C-alpha positions in Angstrom: -16.7 -18.9 -2.2 -16.6 -22.5 -1.5 -14.1 -24.2 0.9 -11.3 -25.4 -1.1 -10.3 -29.4 -1.0 -7.4 -30.2 0.9 -6.4 -32.4 -2.2 -4.5 -29.9 -4.2 -2.0 -27.7 -2.1 -2.4 -29.9 1.0 0.7 -28.4 2.3 4.8 -28.7 2.7 6.5 -29.5 -0.7 4.0 -31.7 -2.2 3.4 -31.9 -5.7 0.3 -30.9 -7.6 -2.0 -33.6 -8.9 -4.2 -31.4 -11.2 -4.7 -32.2 -14.9 -5.2 -29.8 -17.6 -8.0 -29.8 -20.4 -5.9 -32.7 -22.2 -5.2 -34.9 -19.2 -1.7 -34.1 -18.8 -0.5 -32.6 -15.5 -0.6 -29.0 -16.0 3.1 -28.0 -15.2 3.6 -30.1 -18.4 1.1 -28.1 -20.5 2.5 -24.9 -19.7 6.1 -25.4 -19.2 6.7 -28.3 -21.6 8.0 -31.8 -20.9 10.2 -32.7 -18.0 13.7 -33.7 -18.7 17.1 -33.8 -16.6 18.6 -30.7 -18.3 18.1 -27.4 -16.8 14.5 -26.1 -17.9 14.6 -23.7 -20.8 11.4 -22.1 -20.0 9.7 -20.4 -16.9 9.4 -22.1 -14.0 6.8 -22.4 -11.8 7.2 -22.0 -7.8 5.0 -25.1 -6.9 3.9 -24.9 -3.1 6.8 -22.9 -2.3 7.6 -21.3 1.1 5.7 -18.1 1.8 8.5 -15.5 1.4 9.5 -17.3 -1.9 6.1 -16.6 -3.3 6.1 -13.2 -2.4 9.5 -12.4 -4.1 8.8 -14.5 -7.1 5.0 -12.1 -7.3 7.2 -8.9 -7.5 9.7 -10.5 -9.7 7.1 -11.4 -12.0 6.6 -7.9 -13.1 9.2 -6.7 -15.5 8.6 -3.2 -14.8 6.2 -0.6 -13.4 3.7 1.3 -15.5 4.0 4.2 -17.8 4.5 7.6 -16.6 2.2 10.4 -16.6 2.1 13.9 -15.3 -0.7 14.7 -13.6 -2.1 17.5 -11.7 -1.5 17.2 -7.8 -5.0 15.7 -6.8 -4.8 13.0 -9.4 -1.5 12.0 -8.1 -3.0 11.0 -4.7 -2.3 7.3 -4.1 0.1 7.2 -7.2 4.0 6.5 -6.7 6.7 9.4 -7.8 8.2 8.1 -11.0 10.8 11.0 -10.9 12.5 12.5 -7.5 10.3 15.4 -6.0 13.2 18.1 -6.0 12.9 21.6 -4.4 12.0 24.3 -7.0 12.7 27.1 -4.3 14.0 27.8 -1.0 11.5 26.7 1.9 10.5 28.9 3.3 11.2 31.3 0.3 11.8 34.1 2.6 12.7 35.1 6.3 9.1 35.0 8.0 7.5 35.6 11.6 6.9 32.4 13.3 4.5 34.1 15.5 2.1 37.0 15.7 3.9 39.8 17.1 6.0 42.7 16.2 9.2 42.4 14.1 11.6 44.5 15.7 14.8 45.9 14.6 18.0 46.2 17.4 17.4 46.4 21.2 14.1 47.9 22.7 12.2 49.6 23.5 11.1 50.5 19.7 9.1 53.0 18.3 5.8 51.6 16.6 5.6 52.2 12.2 2.6 50.2 11.3 1.2 46.7 10.5 2.4 43.9 8.5 0.1 41.0 7.2 0.8 37.7 5.6 1.3 38.7 1.8 2.1 42.2 2.4 5.5 44.2 2.5 6.9 47.1 3.8 10.2 49.4 3.8 12.9 48.3 5.9 13.1 48.9 9.5 15.3 51.3 11.1 17.3 50.5 14.2 15.2 50.9 17.3 11.9 50.6 15.4 9.3 48.0 15.3 6.2 46.7 13.1 3.4 44.5 13.9 3.4 41.4 12.2 1.3 38.5 11.6 2.3 34.8 11.8 3.6 33.8 8.3 4.5 37.5 7.0 7.7 38.2 5.1 9.8 39.7 7.8 11.1 43.3 6.6 14.6 44.1 5.9 16.3 45.3 9.1 14.7 43.1 11.4 16.5 41.0 14.0 14.0 39.1 15.3 10.0 38.7 16.3 8.7 39.7 19.8 6.0 37.5 20.7 2.5 39.5 21.3 2.1 37.9 24.8 5.9 39.3 25.4 5.0 42.8 24.5 3.3 45.8 25.7 2.2 49.0 23.0 1.3 52.0 24.5 1.9 55.8 23.3 3.6 54.7 20.0 6.2 52.9 21.8 6.8 49.2 22.1 8.0 47.5 25.5 9.2 44.1 25.7 9.9 41.8 28.5 13.7 40.7 28.1 15.8 41.0 25.3 14.8 39.7 21.8 17.7 37.4 20.7 18.7 37.8 17.0 16.6 35.3 15.0 14.2 34.6 17.8 10.7 33.4 16.6 11.9 33.8 12.8 11.7 30.9 10.3 15.0 31.6 8.2 14.6 31.4 4.3 15.7 27.7 3.3 15.2 26.2 6.8 13.2 23.4 5.3 15.1 23.0 2.0 17.1 24.8 -0.4 16.4 25.3 -4.1 17.8 21.9 -5.8 17.7 20.1 -2.7 16.3 16.3 -2.9 13.2 15.8 -1.2 11.4 12.5 -1.7 12.7 10.0 -3.9 11.3 8.0 -6.7 8.9 5.1 -5.5 7.3 7.5 -2.7 3.7 6.8 -2.2 1.8 10.3 -2.9 -0.4 10.9 0.4 -2.0 14.2 1.4 1.5 15.1 3.0 3.2 14.5 -0.3 0.9 16.8 -2.1 0.8 19.5 0.7 4.8 19.4 0.3 4.9 19.5 -3.2 2.2 22.5 -3.5 4.4 24.1 -1.0 7.4 24.0 -3.3 5.6 25.1 -6.3 4.6 22.0 -8.2 1.7 21.8 -10.3 2.0 18.5 -11.7 3.9 15.3 -10.5 5.4 12.9 -12.9 3.7 9.3 -11.4 3.1 5.7 -12.8 -0.2 4.9 -13.9 -2.4 3.2 -11.6 -2.4 -0.4 -12.5 -5.8 -1.6 -13.6 -7.7 -4.9 -11.7 -11.0 -6.6 -12.7 -12.2 -8.8 -10.0 -14.0 -12.3 -10.9 -16.0 -13.8 -8.2 -16.5 -17.2 -9.3 -19.3 -19.5 -7.9 -22.8 -20.6 -8.6 -23.6 -20.6 -4.8 -22.9 -16.8 -4.1 -25.9 -14.5 -3.0 -25.6 -10.7 -3.3 -28.0 -9.8 -0.8 -30.2 -11.3 1.9 -29.8 -14.1 4.2 -27.7 -17.3 3.1 -30.1 -20.1 1.8 -29.7 -23.7 2.0 -26.4 -24.3 -0.3 -26.1 -20.8 -0.7 -24.0 -18.2 1.1 -23.7 -14.5 0.9 -20.9 -13.2 -1.4 -18.1 -11.7 1.6 -15.3 -10.9 -0.9 -17.3 -8.9 -3.4 -17.5 -5.9 -0.8 -14.2 -6.9 0.8 -11.3 -6.8 -2.2 -12.4 -3.7 -4.1 -11.7 -1.2 -1.2 -8.0 -3.3 -0.2 -7.6 -3.3 -3.8 -7.9 0.3 -4.5 -5.8 1.4 -1.2 -2.8 -0.7 -2.8 -3.2 1.8 -5.8 -5.3 0.0 -8.1 -7.8 1.4 -10.4 -10.8 -0.9 -10.3 -12.5 -1.9 -14.0 -15.2 -3.9 -12.5 -16.2 -6.5 -9.9 -18.4 -9.4 -11.5 -19.9 -12.8 -11.2 -19.1 -15.7 -13.3 -20.7 -18.9 -12.9 -19.2 -22.3 -12.8 -18.6 -23.0 -16.5 -15.2 -23.5 -18.1 -15.9 -21.7 -21.1 -17.4 -18.5 -19.3 -14.2 -18.4 -17.0 -11.9 -18.8 -20.1 -13.8 -15.8 -22.1 -13.7 -13.7 -18.9 -10.0 -14.2 -18.3 -9.0 -13.5 -22.2 -11.2 -10.6 -22.7 -10.8 -8.8 -19.5 -8.9 -5.4 -19.8 -7.2 -5.2 -16.8 -3.5 -5.2 -15.8 -4.3 -7.5 -13.4 -7.5 -10.1 -13.1 -8.2 -11.4 -9.5 -10.2 -14.3 -9.3 -12.1 -15.9 -6.1 -12.4 -19.7 -5.8 -11.7 -22.3 -8.0 -7.7 -22.8 -7.2 -8.2 -26.1 -6.1 -9.1 -29.5 -7.7 -12.9 -29.8 -7.1 -15.6 -30.9 -9.9 -16.1 -27.4 -10.8 -12.7 -25.8 -10.2 -11.7 -24.7 -13.5 -9.4 -22.0 -13.1 -6.2 -24.1 -14.1 -7.8 -25.2 -17.0 -9.0 -22.0 -18.1 -5.6 -20.6 -17.6 -4.1 -23.4 -19.8 -6.6 -22.6 -22.6 -5.4 -19.2 -22.8 -1.7 -19.9 -23.0 -0.7 -18.6 -19.3 2.3 -19.4 -17.2 1.9 -20.4 -13.6 4.8 -18.4 -11.8 3.3 -19.8 -8.4 1.1 -22.7 -8.1 0.1 -23.0 -4.3 2.0 -21.8 -1.3 3.2 -23.4 1.9 1.0 -21.2 4.0 -2.4 -21.7 6.2 -4.8 -20.4 5.3 -4.6 -20.0 1.6 -2.4 -22.6 0.1 -4.0 -23.3 -2.8 -3.6 -19.5 -4.4 -1.9 -19.1 -7.6 -0.4 -16.3 -9.8 -0.1 -16.7 -13.7 1.6 -14.6 -16.1 -0.9 -14.1 -19.2 0.7 -14.0 -22.8 0.1 -10.4 -23.2 2.1 -9.0 -19.9 -1.3 -9.1 -18.0 -1.4 -11.3 -14.5 -3.8 -13.0 -13.0 -3.8 -13.8 -9.4 -6.1 -16.9 -8.1 -7.4 -16.5 -4.5 -9.1 -19.3 -2.5 -12.7 -18.9 -2.1 -12.8 -18.9 1.9 -12.6 -15.5 2.9 -9.7 -15.3 5.4 -7.8 -17.6 3.1 -8.5 -15.1 0.2 -7.2 -12.3 2.3 -4.0 -14.2 2.9 -3.7 -14.6 -1.0 -4.5 -11.0 -1.4 -1.7 -10.2 0.8 0.8 -12.7 -0.2 0.7 -12.5 -4.0 -2.1 -9.9 -5.3 -0.3 -6.9 -3.4 3.3 -7.3 -4.3 2.2 -7.7 -8.1 0.3 -4.4 -7.6 2.8 -2.6 -5.8 5.6 -3.6 -8.4 3.4 -2.5 -11.3 2.7 0.6 -9.5 6.5 1.6 -8.8 6.4 0.9 -5.3 9.5 -0.5 -3.5 9.3 -3.7 -1.7 8.2 -2.8 2.0 10.2 -4.7 4.7 8.2 -6.1 7.2 7.8 -4.8 10.7 8.2 -6.9 13.7 6.4 -6.8 16.7 6.9 -8.6 20.1 4.5 -11.7 21.2 2.5 -11.2 24.2 1.1 -14.5 24.3 2.1 -17.7 22.2 1.0 -17.5 18.4 0.0 -21.5 17.5 1.5 -22.3 14.2 1.1 -24.9 11.3 3.4 -28.0 11.8 5.2 -27.5 8.2 3.6 -24.2 6.8 3.8 -20.6 7.7 0.5 -19.5 9.1 -1.0 -16.0 8.9 -3.0 -15.3 11.5 -5.1 -12.5 12.9 -3.9 -10.3 15.8 -4.0 -7.2 17.4 -1.4 -4.9 18.9 -1.6 -4.4 23.0 0.5 -2.8 25.4 2.1 -6.1 26.0 2.4 -7.1 22.5 0.6 -9.1 19.7 -2.4 -11.5 20.7 -4.1 -13.6 18.5 -7.7 -13.4 18.0 -10.4 -16.2 17.8 -12.2 -16.9 14.9 -9.3 -17.4 12.5 -10.3 -20.3 10.4 -10.2 -20.0 6.5 -13.8 -19.6 6.1 -14.2 -16.8 8.9 -13.9 -13.0 8.9 -14.9 -12.1 12.7 -11.2 -12.2 13.6 -10.1 -10.3 10.7 -12.7 -7.8 11.4 -11.2 -7.1 14.8 -7.6 -7.4 14.0 -5.2 -4.7 12.8 -2.5 -6.9 11.5 -1.7 -10.5 10.6 1.0 -12.3 12.1 3.5 -14.2 9.9 3.8 -17.2 12.3 6.6 -19.7 11.1 6.0 -23.6 11.3 5.9 -24.7 15.0 4.4 -21.0 16.2 6.0 -18.5 18.3 6.2 -18.3 21.9 6.0 -15.3 24.1 8.3 -12.8 24.0 9.6 -13.8 20.3 9.2 -11.0 17.4 6.9 -11.9 14.7 6.7 -10.0 11.4 3.5 -8.3 11.0 1.4 -7.7 7.7 -0.6 -4.5 8.5 -4.3 -4.6 7.3 -6.0 -1.4 5.7 -8.2 0.5 8.0 
């Protein structure tokens, strides 16, 4: 979780000076010799603008994962691979919306019995009524429901306050949807509400995309798993932080493990990881033990994004591995790592999950949001009645501001004045 040096990806459009294992520039190792002709192979986005990097991350995934039909509870958090279409009218029959009496025609009415949810009764003759519970099927012949608080039963007769209008307090058949009606589109994330709708409509299984698998590799000999920081040693903050965030994005975590500062260990961990997406922390810059670029070259990876013009987090990267997997390299500093997660890892995960690209929301700025002179800045903010306000402790190695934030504001170069609209990235709770 060491600080990333500023030599690699120090901002703007500057090129990378990192070298691969053989001493040649890494771009040449991965993409072939440069020439004046159009490139024949994949192109690396090298320190590109932040919006371009997010788009490149999503485009890097050719197609979402395979489709599975799973029981409802197993579908939670996944993405619909087929439209959810109504298998029946909802409600499937006329039902009472209130506790009271189902009545036929004008009153007073003669009482004929009781009807509970799940029960049925004979048709009502004109001038009669039956006590009814909320959700019970309306008997044939009933013209409306008299609420319990609006009626008085005595001597076998029911008297109401005022008239009962046709259809009063009745949920008519098909009020919510009709058989065959489209309910939810492909790409909808299955939430508890979606599960409830599917169950109400008669679904036992849903067609969803398989969860993409993710392995987190925490790089660095200086990381501690417990206790207080020691001289030269720091607590690992990203091990506890990243897995829940990735799971909230629809990932299935296969593991979160430490890798020492050794090229061979990192190379082998990447090569043999079983995950669809490998997420690493640290090692993305050009320090003496920053081996990620060399390890990627050694396994034949292609860099899709190599640095982004964003602060914090500019040394982040995205690589396509030869077998179709992907790797996102996050900077080691905690807030910078979160910036990389939101910029590159989540778009990859959403594309693999079948989720559509979400448009960024906008919110007014209450007080000026400071920006970087040349790069996009991701700034911890919280929403107030007056608008967005920046939080202190927003350095790349800090988490205090993030812990107080409910979003990251996307601040363009130069900053935003009060009253401006800022794009915001919501943070999972």
